[in-house]
C-alpha positions in Angstrom: 30.5 57.6 30.8 28.4 55.7 33.3 25.9 54.0 30.8 26.3 50.4 31.6 25.5 51.1 35.3 22.2 53.4 34.8 21.5 50.6 32.4 21.6 48.0 35.5 19.6 50.0 37.4 16.9 50.8 35.1 16.6 47.5 33.9 18.6 48.0 30.9 17.7 51.2 29.2 13.9 50.6 29.5 13.6 54.4 29.1 15.0 54.1 25.7 12.9 55.5 21.9 16.0 53.3 20.5 18.7 51.0 21.4 21.5 54.3 21.9 19.3 56.7 22.6 17.7 57.6 26.0 14.5 59.5 27.3 15.5 61.0 30.7 13.0 61.5 32.2 13.3 62.9 36.1 14.1 59.8 37.8 16.7 58.9 35.5 18.3 61.5 35.4 18.6 61.6 39.5 20.4 57.4 38.5 22.2 59.2 35.9 23.8 62.4 38.2 24.4 59.2 41.5 26.1 57.0 38.9 28.1 60.3 36.9 29.5 61.5 40.3 30.3 57.9 42.0 32.1 57.4 38.1 33.8 60.6 39.0 35.4 59.8 42.2 36.7 56.6 41.5 38.5 58.5 38.3 39.9 61.1 40.3 41.2 58.3 43.0 42.9 56.7 40.3 44.4 59.4 38.7 45.7 60.9 41.9 46.9 57.7 42.9 48.8 57.5 39.4 49.9 60.9 39.8 51.2 59.8 43.5 53.3 56.7 42.1 55.2 59.3 39.3 56.3 61.3 41.8 53.3 64.0 41.7 52.8 64.6 45.3 56.9 65.3 45.9 58.3 67.7 42.9 61.5 68.2 45.0 62.6 64.5 45.2 61.9 64.1 41.3 61.7 67.7 39.8 59.8 66.6 36.1 57.7 64.4 37.5 54.3 64.5 37.4 52.1 67.0 39.5 48.8 67.6 38.1 45.6 67.9 39.8 42.3 66.5 38.5 40.4 69.0 38.3 36.2 68.8 37.2 33.0 70.9 37.0 31.0 72.8 34.9 33.2 73.0 31.4 30.0 72.9 29.3 26.8 73.8 28.8 24.0 71.3 27.0 20.9 71.9 25.5 17.9 69.7 25.3 17.2 67.6 21.9 13.4 68.6 23.0 11.1 66.2 20.2 12.0 64.9 17.6 10.0 62.4 15.4 7.3 62.2 17.5 9.4 61.9 20.9 10.0 64.1 23.9 13.5 63.0 24.8 13.3 65.4 28.2 16.3 65.1 29.5 18.3 64.3 27.2 20.5 65.9 25.3 23.7 67.6 23.5 27.0 69.7 24.2 25.6 73.4 23.3 29.5 75.9 24.4 32.8 74.6 26.3 34.3 77.0 28.2 37.9 76.6 26.3 39.7 79.1 28.0 39.2 77.7 31.2 40.0 73.6 30.3 43.4 74.5 28.2 44.4 77.3 31.2 44.4 74.2 33.4 45.9 72.1 30.9 48.7 74.2 30.5 48.7 74.3 34.2 49.3 71.0 34.4 46.4 69.2 35.2 44.1 66.7 34.1 40.3 67.6 32.8 37.4 65.1 33.9 34.0 66.0 32.7 31.5 63.8 33.2 28.0 63.2 30.8 25.5 65.6 33.5 25.6 69.0 31.6 23.3 72.2 32.8 20.6 73.1 30.2 19.7 76.7 29.5 17.6 77.3 32.9 20.2 75.4 34.8 18.5 71.9 35.2 20.6 68.8 34.5 21.4 67.3 31.2 22.0 64.1 30.3 24.6 64.1 27.5 26.1 61.0 25.6 29.8 60.9 26.8 31.0 59.9 23.0 29.6 63.1 21.5 30.9 65.3 24.5 34.2 64.0 23.3 33.9 64.5 20.1 32.7 68.3 20.8 35.2 69.0 23.4 37.8 67.8 21.1 36.5 69.9 17.8 36.2 72.7 20.4 40.0 72.6 21.7 41.2 71.6 17.3 42.5 69.4 19.3 44.8 67.1 16.7 43.4 63.7 18.3 40.2 62.2 20.1 40.8 58.4 21.1 38.1 56.3 21.7 37.9 52.9 23.2 36.0 50.1 21.7 33.5 48.7 23.6 34.1 44.4 24.4 37.8 45.0 22.8 36.4 45.0 19.4 38.9 45.8 16.1 38.0 46.1 12.7 38.8 43.1 10.3 39.0 43.0 6.5 35.7 40.4 5.6 38.5 38.8 2.5 42.2 38.6 4.2 40.8 38.7 7.9 43.7 41.6 8.5 43.3 44.4 11.5 41.8 47.6 10.1 45.2 50.1 11.1 43.3 52.9 9.3 41.6 54.8 6.7 39.6 58.2 5.4 37.2 60.2 6.3 35.4 59.6 3.1 35.7 55.9 3.6 34.0 55.9 7.3 31.2 57.7 5.7 30.8 55.5 3.0 30.6 52.9 5.4 28.1 55.0 7.8 26.0 55.2 5.0 25.9 51.8 4.7 24.8 50.5 7.2 22.4 53.8 7.5 24.1 54.9 10.4 24.8 59.3 10.6 25.5 61.3 13.8 24.0 64.6 12.4 25.8 68.3 13.2 23.1 68.5 16.5 24.9 65.4 17.7 21.6 63.7 17.4 22.5 59.6 16.4 20.1 58.1 14.2 19.8 54.6 12.7 18.6 52.5 10.6 16.9 49.2 10.5 20.1 47.8 8.8 21.5 48.1 12.5 19.3 45.7 13.8 20.4 42.7 11.6 23.7 42.5 12.7 25.7 41.9 16.4 24.9 44.6 18.5 29.0 44.5 19.4 29.5 45.4 16.0 26.6 48.2 16.2 29.0 49.6 19.0 31.7 50.0 16.8 29.8 51.5 14.3 29.0 54.3 17.0 32.2 54.5 18.1 33.0 55.1 13.9 30.7 57.6 14.4 31.3 59.4 16.5 34.8 59.7 15.4 34.1 60.7 12.0 31.6 63.2 13.6 34.6 64.5 15.6 36.6 64.9 12.1 33.8 66.7 10.3 34.1 69.4 13.2 37.3 70.0 12.4 39.4 67.4 14.3 42.6 65.6 12.6 43.0 62.3 13.7 40.7 59.6 16.2 41.8 56.5 17.1 39.5 54.0 18.3 41.7 51.4 20.4 41.1 48.3 22.8 40.5 48.9 26.4 43.7 46.8 27.4 46.9 47.6 29.2 49.0 49.5 27.4 46.8 49.7 24.2 47.3 53.9 24.4 50.6 53.9 24.3 50.9 51.6 21.2 48.8 53.4 18.8 50.1 56.6 19.7 53.7 56.1 19.5 54.5 52.8 17.2 53.4 53.6 13.5 53.2 50.9 12.1 52.1 48.6 14.7 49.9 50.5 16.1 47.0 48.8 18.2 44.1 50.4 17.4 42.1 52.0 14.0 42.6 55.5 13.1 40.6 57.4 10.9 41.6 60.3 9.3 41.5 63.5 6.4 45.0 62.8 5.1 46.8 59.7 3.6 48.5 56.1 5.1 51.9 57.0 5.3 50.8 60.3 6.7 49.0 58.6 9.5 51.4 56.0 9.8 55.3 57.0 8.8 57.7 53.8 9.3 58.9 53.3 12.8 62.4 53.7 12.0 63.3 57.5 11.1 66.5 57.5 9.6 68.5 58.4 12.8 70.4 55.9 14.9 70.6 57.6 18.0 66.5 57.0 19.0 63.5 55.3 16.7 59.8 55.5 17.1 59.9 52.2 18.9 63.1 52.9 20.8 61.1 56.2 22.3 57.8 54.2 23.0 60.0 51.9 24.6 62.0 53.7 26.8 58.8 55.9 28.0 56.8 52.5 28.7 59.9 51.4 31.0 60.0 54.4 32.6 56.3 53.9 33.5 57.0 50.3 35.0 60.2 51.2 36.6 58.5 54.7 38.4 61.4 56.9 36.9 61.9 59.7 34.5 62.6 58.5 31.6 65.9 59.1 29.3 66.0 61.2 26.6 68.9 61.9 23.8 69.3 65.6 23.3 67.3 65.3 20.1 64.0 63.2 19.6 63.2 62.0 16.3 60.0 61.3 16.6 57.6 62.1 13.5 54.6 60.9 14.9 52.8 64.2 15.5 
């Protein structure tokens, strides 16, 4: 997404009906399109650099290296919110349809699909689509096993009494938390917030929003959602380390299923060894050295 860039150019989101839903007029849409194009180029550039660093530009020298391209385009259509509670949201909308077959074909070809928060409306007009809602919608449409969100400002959840990081909880717990703070992501992907969110720190609200979108994705069919801090190595540690993940996992199932033991019981290679070898290979720009059978029990 490019929310911060648009806010800077539009003086902190002065066109919004509330703190999190932007009323997108034609001028704001133009700014969004410009900023989304710039952000897309920067992400493509850095992903391309990563692929080249790990052999993606020369398959002959590294046969098993990443050799994908970054593909972006109009893979989804959108629908305007219209008028809600007396507010006309103009060019702000929600994702409506995803070209699942096209996305799957690209991914199976070893390429990376990159989506921007600018959708195409019913009559071909541009549409401002919340990036978190787009992630939830795409993950649900693809029947994904996981969706991963990065928290703002590196925030993590902590238990108020024990001050320990909350590593995981179930969907029913996240729904109870959202109800307490009067926050809801509706089936049409419209976000509504109650007065309680006005009484807490904005950074805490931002974290609640991530939980809200993650919960929406799970209610629409995604199995698990992870909320991590945007720090170096956080994604790898969260996904490849069992009970020492860096973020918070929301799931339909129980604790043991979410975070099984680090030691898989196989002396040849545990989950911890698997993660460390993967990180070392990335750091040293080489192919990972795996055993013949990898006992990885963390899905």
